[in-house]
C-alpha positions as MATLAB code, in Angstrom:
seq = 'MSLPIQEIVLAPGEGTHLTIGNSEVIFKAVGADTHGHLGLFENVLPPGGTAPILHIHRHMEELFYVVEGEVEIQVGNQTVQGQPGAFVLVPRGTPHTFANRATKPAKLLIMFCPAGEREKYFEGLAKLLKDGQAPDQEALIELMRQFDQEPVETSVPG';
ca = [
       0.000    0.000    0.000;
       1.487    3.332   -1.023;
       1.489    6.428    1.109;
      -1.046    9.125    0.257;
       0.084   12.016   -1.915;
       1.027   14.991    0.248;
      -0.036   18.573   -0.381;
       2.440   20.894   -2.054;
       1.960   24.628   -1.719;
       4.557   26.857   -3.357;
       4.684   30.623   -3.614;
       5.768   32.205   -6.917;
       9.392   31.361   -7.613;
       9.492   28.512   -5.087;
      10.559   24.982   -5.980;
      13.862   23.344   -6.801;
      15.759   25.553   -9.285;
      18.067   24.206  -11.988;
      20.080   26.202  -14.501;
      20.156   24.492  -17.884;
      22.380   26.389  -20.292;
      20.961   29.923  -20.101;
      17.440   28.815  -19.148;
      16.011   27.914  -15.760;
      13.753   25.043  -14.733;
      11.849   25.106  -11.443;
      10.393   21.786  -10.271;
       6.910   22.331   -8.837;
       5.952   18.636   -8.517;
       8.020   15.622   -9.542;
       7.112   11.986  -10.046;
       8.051   11.069   -6.473;
       5.446   13.598   -5.231;
       2.606   12.044   -7.283;
       3.413    8.302   -7.318;
       4.735    8.848  -10.846;
       1.426   10.135  -12.225;
       2.622   13.578  -13.295;
       5.378   16.138  -13.006;
       4.998   19.894  -13.383;
       7.936   22.159  -14.138;
       8.232   25.875  -14.833;
      10.691   26.785  -17.576;
      12.004   30.355  -17.723;
      13.440   31.037  -21.176;
      15.419   34.164  -22.007;
      15.354   35.269  -25.664;
      17.241   32.570  -27.545;
      17.209   30.423  -24.395;
      18.357   26.832  -24.318;
      15.770   24.669  -26.091;
      15.548   20.952  -26.847;
      16.207   19.373  -30.229;
      13.192   17.901  -32.038;
      12.242   14.721  -30.161;
       9.499   12.296  -29.168;
       8.479   10.521  -25.990;
       7.326    6.916  -26.343;
       5.761    6.496  -22.901;
       4.444    9.900  -21.794;
       2.369   12.833  -22.900;
       3.822   16.330  -22.565;
       1.710   19.430  -22.033;
       2.794   23.053  -22.497;
       1.080   26.159  -21.131;
       2.528   29.594  -21.894;
       2.429   31.836  -18.810;
       4.433   34.878  -19.975;
       6.058   36.071  -23.176;
       5.929   34.167  -26.442;
       7.110   30.600  -26.992;
       7.340   29.000  -30.408;
       6.124   25.424  -30.042;
       6.522   22.891  -32.824;
       4.215   19.889  -32.490;
       3.812   17.379  -35.298;
       3.494   19.423  -38.525;
       2.351   22.611  -36.750;
       4.353   25.528  -35.408;
       2.470   27.648  -32.882;
       3.479   31.116  -31.676;
       2.275   30.588  -28.111;
       1.092   33.715  -26.335;
       0.121   33.746  -22.618;
      -2.718   31.271  -22.140;
      -1.756   29.099  -25.129;
      -1.905   25.358  -24.440;
      -0.421   22.458  -26.421;
      -0.893   18.751  -25.703;
       1.792   16.565  -27.257;
       0.664   12.917  -27.527;
       3.350   10.267  -27.092;
       5.185    9.548  -30.342;
       4.632   13.099  -31.702;
       7.766   15.083  -32.691;
       8.014   18.376  -30.814;
      10.287   21.119  -29.557;
       9.995   24.711  -28.339;
      12.038   27.914  -28.273;
      11.882   31.571  -27.281;
      12.604   33.414  -30.534;
      11.124   36.679  -29.217;
      13.007   39.599  -27.672;
      11.576   39.255  -24.133;
      11.849   36.447  -21.565;
       9.141   33.790  -21.551;
       7.737   31.445  -18.929;
       6.319   28.047  -19.808;
       4.668   25.390  -17.642;
       5.549   21.860  -18.738;
       3.712   18.792  -17.480;
       4.671   15.173  -18.074;
       2.146   12.328  -17.677;
       3.164    9.869  -16.395;
       6.161   11.556  -14.838;
       8.371    8.650  -13.890;
      11.658   10.281  -12.876;
      11.597   12.962  -15.563;
      13.342   15.480  -13.304;
      16.499   13.342  -13.503;
      16.717   14.097  -17.230;
      16.800   17.830  -16.467;
      19.347   17.312  -13.680;
      21.578   15.374  -16.089;
      21.136   18.022  -18.772;
      22.130   20.776  -16.325;
      25.383   18.882  -15.651;
      26.084   18.399  -19.377;
      25.585   22.134  -20.047;
      27.405   23.348  -16.915;
      29.619   26.419  -17.320;
      28.310   27.082  -20.833;
      30.008   24.056  -22.356;
      28.595   22.360  -25.444;
      27.433   18.884  -24.446;
      29.084   15.741  -25.704;
      26.517   14.588  -28.300;
      26.876   10.920  -27.398;
      26.325   11.655  -23.704;
      23.325   13.864  -24.561;
      21.673   11.172  -26.703;
      22.330    8.549  -24.011;
      20.760   10.814  -21.357;
      17.746   11.479  -23.583;
      17.146    7.787  -24.230;
      17.513    6.920  -20.545;
      14.523    9.179  -19.764;
      12.124    8.439  -22.661;
      13.314   11.139  -25.026;
      14.231   10.040  -28.542;
      15.755   12.538  -30.989;
      13.989   12.848  -34.337;
      16.321   12.731  -37.287;
      15.609   15.595  -39.645;
      16.783   14.955  -43.164;
      18.075   17.810  -45.232;
      17.288   17.503  -48.941;
      20.540   17.328  -50.815;
];
């Protein structure tokens, strides 16, 4: 029998902070808080902030909600210029990525269902990008695959 889920009450800006490249992720709820059902993270993206390569998840859905600024979200064959209040549900197996191409900072809520230990991907990514270094591509791909994130090969016509 598992323990009941405990309440979490966080004021603005509270949660575990991680610097990933030049962006920031704040964990609001992680898989361990919800018996793996969901994880909710806040992502603060400066203009041109660190963004993921096009990828899929095989075992989870990902949800995006734009809180502040403008976030370009690519999902499947669509590219959305997400303004505050914009919501995108990414079904498992759907290629997606996001970026702040605007001139002002943006804030994005990201939810993963089920969460598993998704926060460990972000912790690993923060280490790979520490001190502004470019990550070792092999290590990055290995980290992605360890936490249900598969890069999507984009072919360039040639």
